N, C-alpha and C positions, 0 to 999 in steps of 0.2 A: 359326600361330598354335599352341603345345604345349597339352598336354591342362591343364596345370597353368595357362596360359593363360584356357583356354575356363573352369575350375572357378571360378578368379579373376574372370573379367567377369561369370558368372553369377552368383556369390555378388552382386558390386557392383548388378546389376542388380535382384537381389531386396531387398537392404538397399535400394535407393533407392524401389524399390514401395511396400517396408512403410514406408518415410519419408512415401512419397506419400501412401497410405491414412490415415496417421497425421493427417496433417495436413487432409489433407480431412473425415477422421471429425470433426474437432474444429471444422473449419469447421462443418459442419452440425449441430452441437449445441445445446443449448439455451442460448447464450448468443450473442443477435445485436443487433448495435448498429442502433439503428431512427431514432436522430435525434441530430444533434450539431451544435455551435456553436463557439464562440472561446472559451467557460469552461465549458460541459456535453456530455455525452455521455451518450443514455439506451441502455440494454439492457434488451434483454425476456431473463428466466432464470426458465422455468418458469412460475410461477402468481405473480413477483415482478417488480418494476423495480429496476434498479439504476442510477441517475444518477453518474458520475465529476462533480466539482466541482471548477475550477482556483479554488486561492485565490491563486495567482502563480508566483514561483518566488523563490530566494536562490542569490545568487552566493558559493561558500566557498573559500578559498583552497585551492592542489592538495595542501597538506599535511595536509590532515584526513585524507586516506586513506594507513590506515598498513597497513606491511609485519607481518610477524613481529616479534615482539619490539618493538612500537611504533614502529616506523621510519617517519617518512615517506618517501615517495619524492621524490628531486631530479630529476638530469638523466635518472635511469634509469626516469623516468615510461614506462607503455605507451602508445606511439603511437596505440593503439587509444581511449584515453580522450580523451574530446570536451573541450577547453577553450574558454572565451567568453572573450574579453580577459584570457586566462591564470588565470581562474578555472573550477570547477567549476559548473556549475548545475543545481541540484537544484529540480526542480519540487515543488511542495505542493498536492496534493491530498486532498481529503476525499470520502467515498462515502456518498450515501443509500440505503436498501433499503426499495422500498413494497411493504408486501403490505397488499392491501385497503386500509383505512382507516388502516392504521400507519404513520407516518412514523418511521424510525430514521436518524438521521445517524451518521456513523462518523468522529469528528476534527470539527474547527470551521476552521482555518487558523489564521492571525496576527492577523487583521482590523489597526488600524493599531497594532499595541501593538511591532512589529518594524521592518521596512523596507517602503519604498515600493513595494517589486516585488512586497509581498504586498496581502491583505485583500479581492480578490474575488470573496468567497464568496456573500454577499448578491447582488450581481450576476449570479454564475453561477446559482443558484436563478432569478433570477427570469429569464434568458434560459432556462432550462427549463422556466420555466410552472410552476414549485412556490412557492406563496405561504408564506416562513416561518414564519407561524400555525400552518401544518397539521403542524410539527415538532413532535413529545411526547417521544421521547426521543432524546438524546445520548449518547453512549457514545465513552471516549477509549482510543483504542491504549497511548497513556503522556502524561504532563503536561509536554510540552517546550511551548517558546512556539509554536512553527508548529502545534501541536493544537490547545491549549486557548484560546488569547486570542478566537476567535473568538465565544464566548456571549455576550460583549460585543460591540456593533455598535461603529461608528467614531462616532456620535455621543452614546456611552455609555448608551443603551439596552438593554434585553433582545433580543437577536440573534431568541431564540423566543421570544416571548411567550406561547406556550402549552405551554409545556416543562412536563411533569407528571415525567420522571425523567432525572437528570444522572448517569451513570454512570463513576466513576472507579476504574483498577487499586486494589485494597486496600492495598498495599504503598506506594503514592502519595498519598495522602491529605495527608499533612505537605507535600508537594512543591505539591500542586495548592493547599492555604489559605494556603502563601506568598505567593500571587500576590495584590496589595492590589487589582490590577484586578478579580479573582475574587469578593473578600471577601462579597459580598452570596451567593454561592452558598452559603459555607461551613455553613450549616446544613441547607442542601437537597440536598448530594452524596450521593449514595449508592455504597456499594464495593461491588467485587465480584471474584471471582475465578474459577481456572481452571474449567470446565464452567459455570460461569452461562451459564443461556438467558435471553436478552434477549426472545425470542418462541421461536414453535414454531419459526422460520426459522433463528434465529440463536444462535449457541453460542460463548461464549470459550473459546478457545485461549491456553495457557500458551506466552509468546514471549520470557523474559525473557531479558536481556544488554546489550541498547540501552539499557534503563531495568529498574528493580529490577522495576517491574511490567508490563513492555512485553509486549503482548497482543494477539494475533489473532483474527479473528472467524470463524466457520464460517457460512457462508450455504448453505441446501439445498433445493433444490426440483426438483421433477421426477426427481429420480432424479442429478441433478448438483449440484456443489458448487463455492462459490466462496470462495477463504480471501482475507481483507483482512487483510494483514499489516503494516499500518503499516510501519514504518523496517527492516524486514527487510534492504532494499539500499538503497543512499545512492547508489550509482554505478554503474547499470545498463551501462554503455558495459564496464566489467571484473568486477564482482562476480558476474555469472553465470558466465562462463567461469573467473576464480578467487574462489570463495567464499570462502575462505580470509582476505582481505584485511578489515580491519576498518577501522571511522571513530573517529576520535580522541575524538569525544564520546559513546562509548559506556560508559556504567558497566561493563561487567565486558565486555572484549574477546573472551576464552576463551569465556566463556557467549553472547557474540555470534554470534560462530562456530561453535561448538555450535547453536546454533539455527535459524541460515540452513542448513547442512550437512543436518540433518535435516528442516527444511521443505522445501527445494528436492527433497531426494531422495523426499517424500512426496508431494508435489504432480506431480512428474514420473512418477512409476510411476502414480499412482492418477488421471491426467489431469483434476487438480482446477485450475479456473479460477485466477487469480491479481488481486489488485487493492493496487497499491501506492500508499504516499504520495508516495514521491518518485521513481516510473518515471515516464519521461517521460508528459507528459499524452496521452490519457485514463487511462493508467497501468492498462489492465486487458488482460488475455491471457491465457497459457498455456506453461508452459515443460516442455521436451524434455531429454531427454538429449545430449548432443554429448559424445559418447568419456567422458573422465574429467571435464567438465565439463559445464554446460548453457547452453540459449540462450532467450530469451525470445522470444516469440511475441506481437506486439501486437494485439490484436481493435478 
């Protein structure tokens, strides 16, 4: 073995050690899964509890994933992209943050307003042992159908009868008001913008692009941070490695790409935990740099 070989091997060992230590330290940090079931996963996070809730899934055509210039993939679809019966299967998740007696729900799923593969949110809450009457604040990352329709239950009743605050990105009020299903909330919904504090532990963070008011929520406790980032990523099997890829339904693909690049670098550099609406359920974990790309490590 030459001196160059020795130095190269030593460097590789050192890099592997650092990576292992980083992974171990992340596992030891304060986001620990304490219970889970078919439709929920409960995490202790500092002084807070975070519950990932599965509303279901939606199958989309592979052409929804876009290359530069808004070009769909054809036969050149990367092999690592997972297809189910020829479709992209997107998990649909919502997240509940419990801070003492305050229950804040981020997104609500689709209920029975879209496809029969969705609408499990209330069942997920029951499975997690959370009474829907306990939820007093609902905040939307954006106003697409698989995020807002769950405020109305399948039987037409209010899904959260003790709701006190219904928070809608200020840029999307007219979009929210356009849902006839949600018309009962038009006088009650409250606009919010970048930096808005939902509580002492939760703040809104602008992440525009997928939609004009698309917003993430930064949750802080015990010196740690969790970013609930909505639809920053739709296809986790490829968009961590190739974050430049966009989604057909992005309102502004260039802005969506820029928001994704900015947030991925932020969470990877600062060791921020993440939770995503379309990451494979439960959709909670952390992000590491992988060369010029990133990788997601679920928790």
